[in-house]
N, C-alpha and C positions, 0 to 999 in steps of 0.2 A: 176810479183812479184816473187822474188827469193825465193827459198826454199833450206834448208840445212838439211841433216840427217847425223849426225855424231854420233859415238858411245859414250855411257855414262856409268855411274857406275851401276853395278848390285848388288842388295841387296839380298843376299841368293838366293833362288829359283826364287824370283821375279826380273824381269829385271829392273834395273835402267835405266832411259831414259833422253834423251834430247828432248825438245819439239821444233820442227822446225816451224818457222813462216816466214812470208814474211818481206821484208825490209820496214822500214818507212823513209820518207825523201829521202835523197840522196841514189842512188843505190850503192854508194861506202861505206856506213856505215852499220855496223851490231851491234846492241845493245844487249848485253848478260846480262840477269838478273841472279844474282848468290847470294848465301849465303855468306856474307863476314865474317862470323864466323864459317867457316867449313874447318879448316886446316886439311890436307895439300892441299885441293882442291881449296880453296879460302879464303883469309885472307889479313889483312893489315900488312906489314912488319914494321921493326923498323923505316924505313924512311917515312912511311905513304903511300907507294905504295900498291895497290891491286895486289897480286901475288898468285901463286898456280898452282897445276897440271892442273886443269880444264881450267884455264885462259891461261896457256902456250899452251894447245891444241887448245883453241879457237883462239889464236893468229896465230897458224900455219894454221888453216883452212882459216882464213881471209887472210893470206898472199897468200895462193894458189889460193883463189878466187879473189884477188885483191880488197878486202874490207878493210875499216877502222874499227878496233875493238873499240867499246865503251863499257867499263866496268860499269855495273849499279848494285851496291849492292841493294838488295831488302829485305823486310820482307818475311821470308820464308813462313809464313802462309798466305801471300797475293799473292803468286806467280801466281796462275791461274787468279786472278783478274788483276794483271798487264799485263799478257799476253793477256787477252781478251780486255783490254783497249787500247792496242797497244803502251804502254809506253816502252816496250821492244820487241825485235824481237824473243827472245828465252829464255827459261829457261835452264840454264846450271849447273846442279848439280845432285846428286843422287835422283832418284824418282822411286818408285815401279809402275809397270804397273797394272792398274785397268781397268776393262771394260768401265768405264765412261771416263777415260783418253783416251783409245783407240778410243772411239767414237768422242771425241771432240778435240783431238790434233793429230798432226803429230809427231810420236815418233821415236826415233833412236833405233838401236840395242845397246846392252851393250858392253862396252870395258873392263871391269874388274869384276872378281868375288870377291864377298865380303860377309859379313854376319853381323848380329846385335848381339852384345855381351852384357853381363852384367859385369860392372866393380864395384869392391869394393875397399875400402882402404886396402893396403897390411898389415897394422898393426892390422887390425880387424879380428875377428873370423868369419866374414860373408862369406858364400859361398852359392851358389845355385846349387844343384845337380839334381833337377827335378823341373818342372814348379810349382808344388803345394807349394814349399818352398817359393815362392814369396807372398803367402798369409800372411806371418808373417813379411814382410819387407816393408819399405818405398822405393818407386821407383821414380827415376827422369829421365825425358827425354825431348826432344824438341818437342814442339807442331807442329802438322801437318807433322811429320817426318816419315821416313820409320820405325824407331825403334817403334814409337807409333803404326803404322799400324801393325807391327809384334806382338806387345803386345795384340792388340785388336783381332788378329787372333788366338792367343794362345788358346789351349784347356781348360786351367784353368783360362781364363780371368775373369770370373765371380767371381772367388775366391779372386782375387787381384785387381780388377779394382778400388776399392775405395782407394787403397794405391798409386795410381799414381799421381805424381805432374808434370804438364806440364810447361816448360820454354820456353823462347823466343829463346834460343839457347842451343846447346849441352854444350857449355862452362859454361853457367849459372847452368846447372844441375850438372856438374862436380864440380863447386865451392860449391854447397850446399852439395855434397858428401864429399868434403874435410872438410866442416864445420860440418859435422855430422847430417845434417838436413834430409838427405836421407841415406838409407842403400846401395843401388846400383843405378847405372846409366846405362840405356839402351842406347847404343850408336853404331854408325857405328864403325866397327872393326879397320879400318885404322886410323880414327880420334882418337879413344881411345888409339891405340898404339902410335901415334904421340904425343898426349897430355901426355901420361904416360912417354914417353921418355924425354919430356921437364920438367917433374915433378921428374926426376931422379928415376923412378920406384916406386913412392909412391902408385900406384894403382896396383890391380891385376885383371886378367880376371877370372870370375867365371867358374866353371866346366861346368855348363849348359849354352848353348847359345839359342838365339831365332830362329836360323836358318839362 
């Protein structure tokens, strides 16, 4: 059974990871499970092709190993179930290291320093200067994401936990931010900056970040 450990995304002080697993089927294929709504790491371009930084890196790893890359978009909140079921060989996206994951998965080192930030609409008066400010705001983020993990680890979590809305994707959380249904969105910084650039700077990064 082949094993691969390649570097993946770091979320703040927690290391983002790639979970390495063995091949299924042909020794020449390597099925990568990824979040297809996580630009610029993995997403569908205008032609319908799955592209992104993570997939480019996966393609290079497969090229060097002599494997055929199979790109498999997955529901992010089902990633560990997909891996355990063997429908994918590897989860390739940003994940935080936890003791439970260290026990049950083969994890990579990180390849990029990153952090979780809070984004608000640029034309709003909303800003977060300290964690307790979140008690007065509606917060949107992706379910089972590193951003949600960081929110739960925050020292003021009990003060704002009832204000959190979980979405299937970060993009869905940002759509509700644009629609005014939440005041801030907790997102991966690189994704937030990439999305904001596509929105021509319609959002702003709050003073306080989750780390």
